[in-house]
N, C-alpha and C positions, 0 to 999 in steps of 0.2 A: 870619380867613382864614390859609391857609397858602399861601405863594407860593414858586415855585422856578424856576430857569432850567436849560435843557438845551442843550448844544451844544459843539463843539470849542473848545479853549482860545483859538485865534486866529481862529476863525470867527464867524459870526453865532449868536446864541442865541435860543431860544424861550422867552419867560416863560409860566409856567402857573399856573393856580389849582388847588391840590390839594384834592379833595373828601374827605369823611371815609372813603369806601370805597376811596380810593387813585386814583380816576379823575382824569386830568389834562385840564384844560381850556385850550386855546390862547388866550392873551391877546395875541398879536402883532398881531392885527387892531385891537385897541383901544388899546394903549399903545405898540406898537413893541418897547420893551424896558423892563425895570425898572432904571433907572439914576438917578444924582444929578439929571439934567435933568428926567426924567419925574416923579420924586418931588416935586421943587420945583414942577412944574406940576400937582400935584393927582392923581397916578396912584392913590393909595390910595383916595381918595374915588371916583374913576371905577370902580375895580374893585369897591368895596363896593356900588355901585349896580346892578351887573350881575346878571342871572339866569344862574347857571352852566349850567343845562341848555340855554341857547341858544347857548352857545359850542362850537366844535368840539372833539372829543376829540383829544388828542395821545398818540400811542403812543411811550413812552419807550424801546422796545426798541433797543439799539445806540447810544444817545445817552449821551454823558458828562454827569454831573451838574455844573453850573457853580455858582459862588457864587450865592446867591439875589438879590443886587443886583450890577450891573456895577460895575467898578473904582471904589472910593471915592477921594475927594480925600485923605482923611486916615484913617490907622489909629492910634487912641489906645489906651493901655493903662493900667490901674490896678495898681500893684504892691502886693504884701503886703496884700491886701484881705479875707482870711478869717482870723478869729481862730484857727482850729485850725491853719491853715497857718503863721501867725506863730509859734505855739507850736512847731510842728515844726522851724521854721527857727531857733528860739531868739532871735527878734527881738522887740523891743517893738512894741506896737500903735501904728501911726502916728496922729498927732494930726490930720493932714490927708491927703487922698488923695495917693498917690505917683503922679506922672504921668510917662509916657515914650511914645515913639513906636516903631512898627515901620515899616520901609520899605514903600512901596506894592507893591514887587515881591515881597513875601512872600504876597500875596493869591492864593488859589487855591481849587479846588474841593474838596469835602469827601472825595473819593476819590483826589485827586491824590497822587502819590508824595511822601514826605518825602526830600529830597536830602541825601546824605551826602558831605562834602568829605573828602579826605585829611587836611586840617588839623584836623578835628574830633576831640575826644577825650571830650567830656562832653555828648552830645546827649540833650536831656530833653523831656518831655511836660508839658502843662498843659490840662486840660479847663476851658473857661471859658464863661460866659454872655456873649454879645455883644449890645450895643445898637446898632441902626441908627437913625440920626437921620433924621426925616422932614421937618423944616422948620428953616430957620436959626435958631440960638439964640445969643444974645449978651446977657449981663447979665440972664438970667431967674431967677425964684425957684424954690424947690423945688416950690411948688404949681403952678407953670406947667410944670415939666419934663416930665411924662409926656405932655402934649399935643404935645411936639416929638419923640416917639419913634415911629418907623414900626413897629417891631416888634423881636423877639428872635430869636437864632439861636445855633447851637453853634459854638464856635471851639476849635481846638487851637493854643495859644500856644507853638509849638515854640521851644526855646531851646538854644543852645550855651553851657553854663555856664562853661567855661573862658574863652570870649570875653567873656562877660558880667561875670564876677567877677574874672578873674585877669589881664586884659590892660589894665587901666586905662581911664579915660574913662567914659562913661555906658553904661547897660544896653543902649542901642539896638544896640550893637556885636554882642551876642549874641543879638539878636532879629530880625535883618533879612535873613538869607540867603533866597534865593528858595524859595518854598513853605513858609515858616515860619508861614503863617497859613491853614491849611485852614478854610473857612467853609461852613456849611450843614448839612443839605440845604435847609432851609426858612427862610423869613422868616415868623415867626408874629406876627400882630397882637395888641396888648395885650388886645383883647376876648376872645381865645381862651384867656387864661391867668387862672385865678381869683386867684392870688397869685404874682407873679413872685419874690417874696422867700421862697418856700417850695417850691423845685423840687429834686427829687433829681438828682444828677449822678454820673458814673462814667467810668472809663477803664480799659481792659485793655491789657496788652502781651503778645502771644503767647498770648492766652487767659487770662492770670492777672490778677486784679483788683488794680490799683495804687491807684486813687483812688476813694473813695466819699465824697460829701459832699452838702451842700445850700446853696442860696443864702440860707438863713436865717442862715448863719454870716458873711455879708458884713459887714464893718465899716461900710462906707459903702454904702447901698442905691442903687438905680438913679437915683431922683429926686434924691438928694443929689449923685451923681456928675455928672449932666448939669448941674444948676444950678451946682455948684462949678466945673466946666470952663468954663462960659460966662462966668465972671468973668474968665478969663485969655485966652480965645481964642474965635473965632467958630466955632461947630459948623455944618457944612454938610450939606444933604440927602445921604444916602448914606454919611456918615461912620460908621466902625465903632469902637465903644468896647469893648475886651476888658476885663472887669471883675474879673479875678483868679481864682485857683484855690484849691480846697481841698487838704488834705494828701495825700501819696502821690506826690509827685514823686520822680523818681530821685535827685536831689541830697540829698533829705531822708532817704534810707534809710541803714542801717548794716548792711553796707557799701553805698555808693552803687552805683546800677545805671543804666546809661546805654544808649541805643539804638545799634544797629549794623546795617549792611546785612543784609537778610534778615528782620529783625524786622517785626512787624505790630502796628498800634495800632488800637484800636476804642474809641470813646467816645460819650456821649450825655447828653442832659438831658431830664428829664421833660416831655413835651409838645412838644418841639422836634426830636425825631428823632435819628438816629444817623449817624455818619460813621466812616470807617476809612481808614487809610493803610498802605502798605508803605514800608519804608526802603530806598532804592536808592542805591548808590554812583554818584557823577557819572560819566557816560559809559554807564550801564546803565539810564537811565530808560525807562519804558514809555510 
């Protein structure tokens, strides 16, 4: 299944099932919304049991594309998780997954603006595969992990590198500005994906290809990540895990290239859809 939500940022959202021909079917009469609570209450099984043709058609014209799941309790990230990105950064392959967080205020829709503060100097991009947790996980094995995943999505893990790497403290400082986590357009269930560890991914800035990669280069695969994290923390329904990025980030280029107001970013992952943002100075958001 491909699931998405549409609606204003601070208003109500309409959850929809997206058919292969692009038709959207309104799920609001069945589950109300797709959020951590309805996920915990079995929304995915409910939706899977439906006959799409019996659901009302939803016209997306004029509606903002929202993140495919409502606000998660936690946004988790895995750092330096692609072997070719580690080589680009000149860093050793980590022996265990590197964990950090993004503020929940970073979470936004796949077409929402990337906000640029006057204090920013090294604003960067990262196309990433996002894992959405479907049921609570604590102390689970790798063999159990995939059963705890509701689906996968596209994430742009936007980063301010000067704050992340030059201002001391933890990486979260450079990862947590509002709108630093565009997510969507869809939540795609695991049964729709032949091999989540073999998906092509890409990112363009102003129409120029910057990142080209594949999830086959992940150092720690999705099942390993979920099981590993559950050793240290309780994963909750709706939690988003950003699993790392391939090479081609601005900080890895020579000379380095960073985003500025007026730039546009477009990115996608095979089978999971595409998203795009404009970089807008604070005070000029659309």
